[in-house]
MILO-670407 format. One record per atom (N, C-alpha, C): x, y, z; residue in three letters. Coordinates in steps of 0.001 Angstrom, whole numbers, padded with zeros to 6 digits, always signed. Layout:
! MILO-670407
XYZAla ...
END
This chain:
! MILO-670407
+165618+131253+121866Met +165415+131049+120429Met +164046+130433+120149Met +163683+129435+120969Ser +162377+128817+120770Ser +161264+129820+120969Ser +161445+130781+121894Glu +160457+131821+122135Glu +160297+132693+120897Glu +161430+132989+120219Thr +161390+133792+118996Thr +160605+133071+117903Thr +160838+131762+117776Val +160141+130987+116767Val +158639+130995+117029Val +158266+130860+118320Arg +156853+130862+118650Arg +156198+132188+118293Arg +156912+133288+118547Lys +156367+134609+118223Lys +156182+134774+116731Lys +157161+134313+115971Arg +157068+134463+114524Arg +155954+133589+113944Arg +155704+132473+114553Gly +154693+131565+114037Gly +153293+131906+114464Gly +153139+132872+115350Arg +151807+133225+115829Arg +151023+133932+114714Arg +149798+133476+114416Pro +149029+134115+113331Pro +148645+135543+113664Pro +148604+136353+112633Arg +148223+137738+112814Arg +146744+137828+113199Arg +146426+138686+114155Val +145055+138898+114579Val +144448+139986+113705Val +143336+139675+113077Leu +142702+140616+112158Leu +141510+141278+112837Leu +141452+142600+112759Asn +140276+143317+113225Asn +139106+142955+112310Asn +138013+142514+112903Arg +136884+142005+112131Arg +136315+143054+111180Arg +136113+144272+111673Glu +135537+145320+110829Glu +136460+145661+109665Glu +137761+145686+109943Thr +138729+145953+108883Thr +138689+144852+107834Thr +138593+143610+108303Gly +138531+142487+107387Gly +137304+142541+106493Gly +136164+142905+107064Leu +134935+143006+106276Leu +135036+144117+105245Leu +135666+145216+105617Glu +135846+146332+104681Glu +136722+145906+103505Glu +137816+145220+103817Val +138721+144748+102764Val +138012+143750+101859Val +137298+142801+102466Ala +136601+141780+101681Ala +135505+142394+100811Ala +134749+143334+101367Ala +133679+143980+100607Ala +134233+144658+099362Ala +135328+145374+099515Asn +135919+146064+098369Asn +136429+145079+097321Asn +136976+143950+097786Leu +137499+142963+096841Leu +136367+142263+096090Leu +135339+141847+096811Phe +134175+141232+096156Phe +133497+142222+095215Phe +133439+143475+095638Trp +132832+144542+094848Trp +133574+144714+093524Trp +134895+144704+093609Glu +135723+144941+092425Glu +135764+143734+091489Glu +135831+142513+092052Arg +136083+141328+091232Arg +134894+140386+091116Arg +133835+140632+091887Gly +132722+139696+091912Gly +133023+138514+092822Gly +131992+137748+093133Tyr +132171+136635+094075Tyr +133079+135552+093495Tyr +132780+135099+092284Glu +133567+134010+091710Glu +134952+134466+091271Glu +135115+135746+091030Gly +136425+136265+090635Gly +137347+136544+091799Gly +136870+136310+093016Thr +137673+136548+094214Thr +137985+135216+094886Thr +139255+134900+095004Ser +139655+133627+095603Ser +140038+133813+097071Ser +140144+132704+097773Ile +140622+132747+099157Ile +142026+133344+099199Ile +142848+133003+098212Ala +144209+133557+098154Ala +144170+135076+098006Ala +143243+135578+097182Asp +143094+137028+097026Asp +142726+137679+098361Asp +141774+137056+099050Leu +141283+137615+100314Leu +142357+137617+101384Leu +143066+136491+101516Thr +144090+136430+102562Thr +145259+137361+102256Thr +145596+137493+100976Ala +146681+138407+100605Ala +146295+139848+100918Ala +145047+140219+100607Ala +144597+141590+100856Ala +144498+141887+102350Ala +144125+140870+103135Met +143992+141066+104580Met +145306+140863+105329Met +146275+140221+104685Gly +147548+139956+105344Gly +147457+138860+106395Gly +146605+137848+106139Ile +146454+136750+107082Ile +146563+135424+106337Ile +146545+134328+107071Thr +146607+132995+106481Thr +145196+132452+106286Thr +145025+131459+105397Pro +143697+130843+105241Pro +143101+130328+106553Pro +143878+129649+107415Pro +143278+129205+108682Pro +142721+130364+109520Pro +143400+131507+109503Ser +142920+132671+110249Ser +141618+133197+109648Ser +141544+133179+108314Leu +140314+133636+107661Leu +139144+132727+108032Leu +139374+131413+107942Tyr +138292+130478+108264Tyr +137892+130575+109732Tyr +138877+130783+110607Ala +138580+130883+112039Ala +137766+132134+112341Ala +138013+133200+111596Thr +137329+134467+111852Thr +135973+134546+111173Thr +135904+134049+109921Phe +134690+134268+109122Phe +133955+132985+108720Phe +134537+131827+108947Gly +133851+130571+108675Gly +134120+130000+107299Gly +133799+130722+106258Ser +133994+130255+104880Ser +133954+131460+103956Ser +134307+131228+102703Lys +134236+132316+101720Lys +132807+132802+101580Lys +131838+131873+101529Glu +130439+132266+101379Glu +129958+133084+102575Glu +130291+132628+103773Glu +129887+133380+104968Glu +130543+134749+104997Glu +131809+134800+104606Leu +132505+136084+104555Leu +131833+137015+103558Leu +131444+136487+102396Phe +130766+137313+101404Phe +129469+137888+101955Phe +128682+137046+102611Arg +127411+137512+103164Arg +127643+138606+104204Arg +128640+138388+105070Met +128930+139394+106091Met +129462+140684+105476Met +130322+140538+104469Ala +130880+141721+103802Ala +129782+142490+103071Ala +128847+141744+102474Leu +127728+142367+101771Leu +126873+143171+102742Leu +126538+142565+103867Asn +125730+143259+104874Asn +126474+144468+105438Asn +127794+144323+105590His +128617+145434+106078His +128564+146602+105096His +128738+146289+103809Gly +128706+147337+102799Gly +127344+147993+102683Gly +126290+147180+102768Ile +124934+147709+102668Ile +124617+148628+103831Ile +125008+148224+105033Ser +124705+149039+106210Ser +125378+150400+106122Ser +126561+150440+105530Gln +127269+151719+105377Gln +126588+152607+104336Gln +126137+152019+103243Gln +125570+152793+102146Gln +124109+153185+102380Gln +123353+152305+103034Asn +121896+152445+103005Asn +121282+153265+104131Asn +122013+153529+105202Ser +121395+154238+106328Ser +120876+155607+105901Ser +121682+156354+105161Gln +121268+157681+104700Gln +120127+157572+103696Gln +120175+156566+102836Arg +119128+156414+101821Arg +117801+156017+102456Arg +117835+155170+103459Leu +116597+154778+104130Leu +115987+155962+104881Leu +116835+156782+105475Gln +116347+157988+106142Gln +115679+158912+105132Gln +116253+158989+103949Leu +115690+159832+102898Leu +114305+159339+102496Leu +114155+158022+102335Leu +112863+157472+101943Leu +111803+157662+103029Leu +112236+157747+104267Asp +111299+157951+105382Asp +110976+159420+105624Asp +111724+160307+104985Ala +111568+161734+105251Ala +110196+162252+104787Ala +109742+163299+105433Lys +108435+163894+105104Lys +108602+164942+104008Lys +109071+164500+102855Ile +109194+165387+101694Ile +108474+164723+100524Ile +108089+165487+099503Pro +107358+164904+098377Pro +108088+163708+097774Pro +107333+162701+097385Val +107928+161458+096931Val +108766+161656+095661Val +108349+162538+094778Tyr +109133+162770+093558Tyr +110515+163319+093906Tyr +110555+164276+094824Glu +111838+164837+095254Glu +112663+163776+095973Glu +111997+162953+096779Thr +112682+161855+097467Thr +113338+160920+096469Thr +112586+160526+095443Leu +113105+159599+094440Leu +114282+160202+093689Leu +114170+161474+093353Lys +115262+162136+092634Lys +116538+162151+093477Lys +116430+162537+094738Leu +117603+162566+095620Leu +118157+161161+095840Leu +117257+160199+095965Phe +117644+158802+096166Phe +118457+158293+094980Phe +117966+158533+093777Leu +118659+158054+092579Leu +119965+158816+092336Leu +119963+160113+092616Tyr +121198+160883+092494Tyr +122268+160360+093451Tyr +121849+160017+094672Asp +122801+159510+095660Asp +123393+158180+095198Asp +122576+157349+094575Ile +123073+156084+094039Ile +124052+156338+092892Ile +123735+157306+092033Ala +124651+157655+090934Ala +126013+158074+091482Ala +125996+158848+092555Glu +127256+159271+093179Glu +127970+158093+093833Glu +127198+157200+094476Gly +127803+156035+095120Gly +128419+155070+094129Gly +127846+154987+092921Asp +128369+154084+091894Asp +129668+154582+091278Asp +129999+155843+091516Thr +131152+156443+090824Thr +132132+157096+091806Thr +132214+156560+093014Gln +133149+157126+093993Gln +134586+156890+093527Gln +135431+157905+093566Pro +136798+157746+093056Pro +137663+156800+093882Pro +137325+156616+095164Asp +138145+155774+096034Asp +137537+154399+096284Asp +136507+154041+095498Lys +135832+152757+095654Lys +135720+152062+094299Lys +135483+150744+094288Pro +135211+150082+093005Pro +133965+150673+092356Pro +133864+150528+091057Arg +132738+151106+090327Arg +131481+150265+090513Arg +130326+150921+090375Gly +129056+150229+090432Gly +128620+149903+091847Gly +127762+148906+091962Cys +127176+148514+093243Cys +127411+147030+093462Cys +127932+146660+094621Ile +128249+145261+094905Ile +127012+144376+094832Ile +125864+144886+095284Val +124639+144077+095274Val +124155+143852+093842Val +124326+144848+092995Ser +123844+144751+091616Ser +124709+143860+090742Ser +126025+143825+091011Thr +126922+143213+090038Thr +127788+142066+090555Thr +127857+141840+091874Ala +128819+140865+092389Ala +128498+139427+092017Ala +127199+139074+091945Val +126830+137688+091616Val +125648+137699+090645Val +125939+137887+089365Leu +124901+137807+088341Leu +125048+136479+087592Leu +126131+136299+086886Gln +126441+135009+086282Gln +127208+134175+087308Gln +126843+132904+087435His +127480+132096+088480His +127404+130621+088127His +128295+129839+088722Ser +128253+128394+088558Ser +127196+127814+089488Ser +126810+126584+089229Glu +125768+125937+090030Glu +126165+125837+091496Glu +127446+125636+091760Glu +127895+125481+093148Glu +127746+126765+093956Glu +127587+127886+093268Asn +127418+129162+093957Asn +125985+129693+093857Asn +125046+128790+093581Ala +123653+129201+093420Ala +123091+129806+094703Ala +123492+129291+095858Ser +122960+129819+097122Ser +123418+131252+097356Ser +124645+131556+096946Val +125156+132924+097066Val +124377+133850+096133Val +124107+133377+094926Ala +123350+134182+093969Ala +121936+134439+094470Ala +121312+133412+095073Arg +119952+133585+095601Arg +119937+134605+096736Arg +120943+134549+097592Ala +121005+135495+098711Ala +121164+136926+098209Ala +121977+137096+097176Thr +122186+138435+096628Thr +120936+138922+095902Thr +120272+138018+095186Ala +119019+138379+094508Ala +117962+138786+095533Ala +117963+138120+096687Ala +117005+138464+097743Ala +117238+139879+098249Ala +118485+140302+098301Leu +118782+141678+098717Leu +118289+142679+097680Leu +118442+142338+096403Arg +117925+143228+095358Arg +116408+143315+095444Arg +115774+142171+095701Glu +114322+142160+095843Glu +113885+143000+097038Glu +114628+142891+098132Ala +114292+143659+099337Ala +114363+145157+099068Ala +115350+145578+098279Ser +115478+147005+097974Ser +114302+147486+097130Ser +113803+146634+096236Met +112635+147023+095438Met +111377+147089+096298Met +111295+146225+097294Gln +110149+146267+098195Gln +110163+147530+099056Gln +111360+148015+099382Val +111465+149284+100109Val +110923+150417+099255Val +111283+150426+097968Leu +110747+151439+097054Leu +109233+151304+096922Leu +108761+150073+096770Lys +107318+149838+096651Lys +106576+150379+097872Lys +107131+150151+099043Ser +106505+150638+100274Ser +106389+152163+100259Ser +107444+152822+099758Arg +107393+154296+099684Arg +106366+154736+098662Arg +106253+154026+097552Phe +105264+154380+096537Phe +103840+154095+097026Phe +103672+153019+097803Asp +102359+152743+098408Asp +101936+153908+099305Asp +102887+154422+100054Arg +102599+155586+100913Arg +102204+156784+100063Arg +102867+156944+098918Ala +102552+158063+098027Ala +101129+157948+097487Ala +100666+156726+097248Val +099274+156527+096804Val +098320+156949+097916Val +098613+156519+099136Arg +097744+156853+100269Arg +097681+158354+100503Arg +098814+159042+100236Glu +098886+160476+100496Glu +098509+161319+099285Glu +098075+160671+098196Gly +097588+161393+097032Gly +098653+161891+096070Gly +099894+161435+096233Glu +100959+161861+095326Glu +101067+160963+094103Glu +100484+159786+094172Leu +100367+158888+093032Leu +098894+158549+092844Leu +098448+158368+091616Pro +097031+158062+091383Pro +096605+156747+092027Pro +095368+156691+092442Glu +094804+155429+092927Glu +094930+154375+091819Glu +095253+153172+092216Gly +095387+152101+091231Gly +096761+152016+090597Gly +097705+152881+090990Thr +099069+152802+090455Thr +099666+151432+090781Thr +100283+150809+089789Asp +100956+149525+089995Asp +102312+149812+090640Asp +102317+149926+091954Thr +103530+150335+092654Thr +104632+149279+092590Thr +104239+148018+092439Asp +105252+146961+092332Asp +106042+147118+091036Asp +105326+147286+089925Thr +106012+147461+088644Thr +106794+148770+088612Thr +106241+149803+089213Leu +106949+151091+089264Leu +108261+150950+090028Leu +108215+150225+091138Ala +109436+150001+091914Ala +110445+149182+091112Ala +109951+148191+090364Arg +110859+147365+089567Arg +111446+148151+088386Arg +110684+149091+087858Phe +111221+149949+086793Phe +112413+150746+087329Phe +112228+151402+088473Tyr +113343+152183+089014Tyr +114450+151286+089562Tyr +114078+150062+089981Gly +115107+149095+090348Gly +115962+148721+089145Gly +115331+148593+087975Ala +116078+148302+086749Ala +116991+149466+086376Ala +116524+150683+086617Val +117367+151867+086375Val +118592+151822+087285Val +118374+151476+088544Ile +119474+151396+089508Ile +120499+150348+089086Ile +120019+149163+088694Gln +120938+148117+088264Gln +121655+148506+086969Gln +120933+149185+086082Gly +121562+149645+084848Gly +122637+150685+085098Gly +122400+151573+086066Met +123421+152564+086399Met +124677+151886+086913Met +124509+150833+087706Ser +125669+150108+088223Ser +126484+149519+087076Ser +125799+148883+086120Ala +126494+148288+084978Ala +127218+149350+084160Ala +126561+150494+083940Gln +127195+151547+083154Gln +128371+152178+083895Gln +128251+152282+085222Ala +129373+152790+086016Ala +130578+151863+085885Ala +130322+150546+085890Cys +131413+149584+085715Cys +132068+149743+084351Cys +131283+150201+083377Asp +131821+150419+082028Asp +132477+151789+081872Asp +132463+152591+082950Gly +133172+153864+082909Gly +132323+155113+082907Gly +130985+154972+082988Ala +130128+156164+083006Ala +130426+157016+084228Ala +130435+158328+084042Cys +130733+159255+085133Cys +129447+159633+085870Cys +129612+160347+086983Thr +128468+160756+087797Thr +127493+161609+086991Thr +128017+162547+086223Thr +127170+163449+085437Thr +126314+162670+084449Thr +126914+161686+083794Arg +126159+160888+082822Arg +125067+160073+083513Arg +125372+159514+084671Leu +124370+158725+085386Leu +123226+159609+085879Leu +123539+160818+086302Lys +122480+161719+086752Lys +121599+162155+085578Lys +122197+162280+084408Ala +121397+162595+083215Ala +120455+161445+082894Ala +120925+160225+083102Leu +120074+159049+082914Leu +118911+159084+083912Leu +119218+159465+085161Val +118176+159592+086185Val +117122+160599+085753Val +117562+161722+085228Asp +116622+162770+084805Asp +115639+162245+083759Asp +116146+161437+082837Ile +115260+160869+081817Ile +114304+159847+082446Ile +114820+159034+083360Ala +113963+158037+084030Ala +112861+158708+084829Ala +113148+159866+085389Leu +112146+160584+086178Leu +111008+161120+085310Leu +111243+161239+084001Asn +110178+161684+083105Asn +109043+160650+083052Asn +109341+159423+083448Ala +108314+158368+083455Ala +107475+158386+084732Ala +107797+159264+085655Trp +107071+159306+086932Trp +105603+159617+086678Trp +104682+158792+087177Pro +103269+158966+086853Pro +102476+159824+087852Pro +103161+160402+088832Gly +102449+161151+089862Gly +102793+162626+089882Gly +102525+163240+091029Lys +102780+164671+091198Lys +104278+164949+091213Lys +104633+166128+090696Arg +106053+166532+090663Arg +106217+167868+091379Arg 
END
């Protein structure tokens, strides 16, 4: 009988990758402050001590889940930006892919990086800064591609590539917000088409 009690009391072992996937989807759907430890443990089917033992804290879990989600979404997009195709076509495919990613039927709407930590309490300022740093990093990736386009003659000399990257970064964040409000893939792609009219280089 004592052996049975010990077996029943043994905490469930959680697969780390599965846990990160579950946490990413929950943070994505509810935001950082809207997701509690109780929500996370219920979704994972584990106890709070097991969560802390595996991931350290809610903040650490969020950071790991964010990186997990980004690595899944961004590998194809980074390959696209590195591809030897015209930058205008690259940007169009890149933005279309984001429009599709923001409206996946089996995933929460929008983008976790764009929307998970925008408004926040002071105690979560470090989480907000970390997420803002990821948004900044994505704009720097775009800037780097636009800098290459200047060198290769696809954008005029003197193009303000930083502001251009931030303009399309704002489009990306806006698409995420509109997806959360119910915009469909077709509508987001139409928005992309209009944003591409602002492209100052070769088409």
